[in-house]
C-alpha positions in Angstrom: -0.1 0.1 0.0 1.3 3.3 -1.1 0.9 6.7 0.7 -1.4 9.3 -0.1 -0.2 11.5 -2.8 -0.4 15.2 -2.1 -3.5 16.2 -4.2 -5.7 13.3 -2.6 -4.2 14.2 1.1 -5.3 18.1 0.2 -8.8 16.7 -0.7 -9.1 14.5 2.3 -8.0 17.5 4.5 -10.9 19.8 3.0 -13.7 16.9 3.1 -12.6 16.1 6.9 -12.7 19.7 8.3 -16.0 20.4 6.5 -17.3 17.1 7.8 -16.3 18.0 11.4 -18.2 21.4 11.1 -21.4 19.8 9.7 -21.4 17.1 12.1 -20.8 19.3 15.2 -23.6 21.4 13.9 -25.9 18.5 13.6 -24.9 17.2 17.2 -25.7 20.6 18.7 -28.9 20.8 16.9 -30.3 17.5 17.9 -29.1 17.9 21.3 -30.6 21.2 21.9 -33.8 20.1 20.4 -33.9 17.2 23.0 -33.0 20.0 25.8 -30.3 17.7 27.2 -28.2 20.9 28.5 -31.6 22.5 29.9 -32.5 22.3 33.7 -35.9 21.1 32.9 -37.3 18.4 30.6 -39.3 19.9 27.8 -42.8 19.2 28.2 -43.5 18.1 24.6 -41.1 15.4 24.8 -42.3 11.8 24.7 -41.4 8.9 27.2 -38.8 7.5 24.8 -37.2 11.1 24.2 -37.2 11.7 27.9 -35.3 8.5 28.6 -32.8 9.4 25.8 -32.2 12.7 27.0 -31.4 11.4 30.7 -29.2 8.7 29.4 -27.3 11.1 27.1 -26.9 13.6 30.1 -25.5 10.6 32.1 -23.2 9.9 29.3 -22.1 13.7 28.9 -21.2 13.7 32.4 -18.9 10.8 32.0 -17.4 12.5 29.1 -16.6 15.4 31.4 -19.4 17.9 31.1 -20.3 19.8 34.0 -23.6 20.2 35.9 -24.0 24.1 36.6 -25.6 24.6 40.0 -26.9 21.1 39.9 -29.3 21.7 36.9 -28.0 23.1 33.5 -25.4 20.9 32.0 -22.6 21.8 29.4 -22.9 19.7 26.3 -19.5 20.6 24.8 -17.9 17.2 24.9 -21.2 15.5 24.1 -21.3 17.5 21.3 -17.9 16.5 20.2 -18.6 12.8 20.6 -21.7 12.8 18.9 -20.1 14.3 15.8 -17.0 12.1 16.1 -18.7 8.9 16.2 -21.4 9.3 13.8 -19.0 10.8 11.0 -16.4 8.1 11.7 -18.8 5.1 11.6 -19.8 6.2 8.1 -16.2 6.9 7.2 -15.0 3.5 8.5 -17.7 1.6 6.7 -16.4 2.9 3.5 -12.9 2.2 4.5 -14.0 -1.6 5.2 -15.9 -1.8 1.8 -13.4 -0.5 -0.3 -10.8 -3.2 1.2 -13.5 -5.8 0.9 -13.8 -6.2 4.6 -17.4 -4.9 5.1 -19.2 -8.0 6.4 -22.7 -9.1 6.1 -24.3 -12.0 8.1 -27.2 -13.5 5.9 -30.2 -14.7 7.8 -29.5 -18.6 9.0 -25.7 -18.3 7.8 -23.0 -18.5 10.3 -20.4 -17.4 7.7 -20.6 -13.6 6.9 -19.5 -12.3 3.2 -18.0 -9.3 2.1 -20.4 -6.8 0.4 -19.7 -3.6 -1.4 -22.0 -0.5 -0.3 -24.3 -0.8 -3.0 -25.3 -4.0 -1.7 -26.2 -2.4 1.5 -28.9 -0.3 -0.6 -30.4 -3.5 -2.3 -30.6 -5.1 1.2 -32.9 -2.3 2.0 -34.7 -2.2 -1.1 -35.6 -6.0 -1.2 -36.7 -5.7 2.9 -33.9 -7.9 4.0 -32.6 -5.1 6.3 -34.4 -1.9 7.7 -32.5 1.3 7.6 -32.8 4.8 6.8 -30.0 4.6 4.0 -27.2 2.3 2.8 -24.8 4.6 5.0 -26.8 3.8 7.9 -26.9 0.0 7.1 -22.9 0.0 6.3 -22.3 2.0 9.5 -24.4 -0.7 11.4 -22.4 -3.6 10.0 -19.2 -1.8 10.5 -20.1 -1.3 14.2 -20.9 -5.0 14.5 -17.5 -5.8 13.3 -15.9 -3.4 15.7 -18.1 -3.4 18.6 -15.4 -1.8 20.9 -15.0 1.2 18.8 -18.8 1.6 17.7 -20.7 0.6 20.6 -24.1 0.1 19.5 -25.5 0.2 23.1 -24.2 4.0 23.2 -27.1 6.4 23.5 -25.0 8.5 21.0 -26.1 6.2 18.3 -29.8 6.4 19.0 -29.8 10.0 18.0 -30.9 10.9 14.3 -28.9 13.7 13.0 -31.1 16.4 11.1 -31.7 15.4 7.7 -29.7 18.3 5.9 -26.8 17.6 7.9 -26.8 13.9 7.5 -27.3 13.9 3.8 -24.4 16.4 3.5 -22.1 14.0 5.8 -23.2 11.2 3.3 -22.4 13.3 0.2 -18.8 13.9 1.7 -17.9 10.4 2.2 -19.2 9.4 -1.2 -17.2 12.1 -2.6 -14.0 10.7 -1.8 -11.9 8.9 -4.5 -11.5 5.4 -3.9 -7.6 5.7 -3.8 -8.0 7.5 -0.5 -9.3 4.4 1.2 -6.7 2.1 -0.1 -3.6 4.2 1.0 -1.5 3.2 3.7 -1.6 6.2 5.6 -5.4 7.6 5.1 -6.4 6.9 8.8 -3.6 8.6 10.4 -4.2 11.6 8.1 -8.0 11.5 9.0 -7.3 12.0 12.7 -4.9 14.8 11.9 -7.1 16.7 9.8 -10.0 16.1 12.4 -8.2 17.9 15.1 -6.4 20.4 13.0 -8.9 23.2 13.9 -8.7 22.4 17.6 -5.1 22.1 17.3 -4.7 25.5 16.0 -6.9 27.0 19.0 -4.9 25.0 21.7 -1.4 26.3 20.3 -2.8 29.9 19.9 -4.3 29.9 23.6 -0.8 29.1 25.1 -2.5 27.1 28.0 -0.5 24.3 29.6 -1.5 21.0 27.8 -3.6 18.8 29.9 -5.7 15.8 29.4 -8.4 17.8 27.3 -5.8 19.6 25.1 -3.5 16.4 24.4 -5.6 14.5 21.8 -5.5 17.7 19.3 -1.8 18.3 19.7 -0.4 14.6 19.3 -0.3 12.5 16.2 -1.7 9.1 15.8 0.8 8.1 13.1 4.3 8.5 12.0 4.7 9.2 8.3 6.6 6.7 5.9 9.8 8.9 5.5 10.3 9.2 9.2 9.9 5.5 9.8 12.3 4.8 7.2 14.7 7.2 8.9 14.3 6.1 12.3 14.8 2.4 11.2 17.9 3.2 9.0 19.5 5.2 12.1 18.8 2.6 14.8 17.8 -1.0 13.9 19.5 -0.6 10.5 22.7 1.0 12.0 22.9 -1.9 14.5 22.3 -4.4 11.8 25.0 -3.0 9.5 27.7 -2.7 12.4 27.3 -6.4 13.1 26.7 -7.8 9.7 28.7 -5.8 7.2 32.4 -5.5 6.7 34.3 -2.2 6.5 34.4 -2.4 2.8 30.9 -3.0 2.7 30.0 0.0 4.8 32.2 2.3 2.4 30.3 1.2 -0.6 27.1 1.7 1.2 
């Protein structure tokens, strides 16, 4: 697998940055609609919505959101979580599909089969699976394959993003070229670009780096040229000293 070439990397950067803005706007809208941060429950919410609101508030506090005066609750971290999880579940589904790793378990069959994204739409059309879109179904399959990454029991995934935001996110995922999903370093760049705006904010603020700031200012991966440099000058140098003659070293 080759690393992303520059034009594709630039396109991925633009897409991921727009996706974060769109996803966070969507998350904020749906959380405000449920009144998750409000002191009192909205009267128009039904029992299921009230229960979801309660569980989202608990989840938000687990993430670090605070109760102000014991009633109103901040939702900053919950917004980030909702946006991150919904976008990346779709994105990972396409990564899996483009590498023939998106698995479907047919009814009554113990062995899964790999399917392209288009088959997800076929399954919905024929009534074999129920989902709002092929992206939703593909994301569900991805979560089943990666349950420790995308937890199906999380209240975050019980939220339906506003249609205009959801459609834009789906368009962003679909608009990326196939080559993006088969490059060796794409996932690392995805993380970098998702954190780019927050990283700039942290660096500009001059605050001491703590647990809250750390994810935005650290890298998840090391680029191939740096891996080669480190290997050549550590393990490679050790091997050369033990295995090569002085003549070999002169001609290396």
